[in-house]
C-alpha positions in Angstrom: 130.0 124.1 65.7 131.7 123.0 68.9 131.1 119.5 70.2 131.3 118.5 73.9 133.5 115.8 75.2 131.7 112.6 76.3 131.0 112.5 80.0 132.4 109.8 82.2 129.9 107.0 83.1 128.3 107.3 86.5 129.4 104.8 89.2 127.1 102.0 90.3 126.4 103.7 93.6 124.7 106.6 91.8 122.5 104.1 89.9 121.7 102.2 93.1 120.7 105.3 95.0 118.6 106.6 92.1 116.9 103.2 91.8 116.1 103.0 95.5 114.7 106.5 95.3 112.4 105.5 92.5 111.2 102.5 94.4 110.5 104.6 97.5 108.5 107.1 95.4 106.5 104.3 93.9 105.7 102.9 97.4 104.9 106.3 98.7 102.3 106.9 96.0 100.8 103.4 95.9 100.4 102.4 99.5 97.8 105.1 100.5 95.4 104.0 97.7 95.8 100.4 98.7 95.2 101.2 102.3 92.0 103.1 101.4 90.7 100.0 99.6 91.7 97.8 102.5 90.0 100.0 105.1 86.8 100.5 103.2 86.3 97.0 101.7 87.9 94.7 104.2 87.4 96.5 107.5 84.1 98.3 106.5 85.3 101.7 107.7 83.3 104.6 106.3 85.0 106.3 103.3 85.0 109.6 105.1 86.8 108.2 108.1 89.3 106.3 105.9 90.1 109.4 104.0 90.6 111.3 107.2 93.1 108.6 108.3 95.0 108.9 105.0 94.8 112.7 104.6 97.5 113.7 107.1 100.1 111.9 105.1 
């Protein structure tokens, strides 16, 4: 069986960009839900209107 040579380690810049992308994805998926809670519970906006505000995203 043939074995592969070990790959060179990735530079820190690749790790940094990957990490920043992971943070951006987390923010992109979390903020709309928190905004819905804020609009409906704090500002007393109707859920249908709050959903219409968030939906275009």
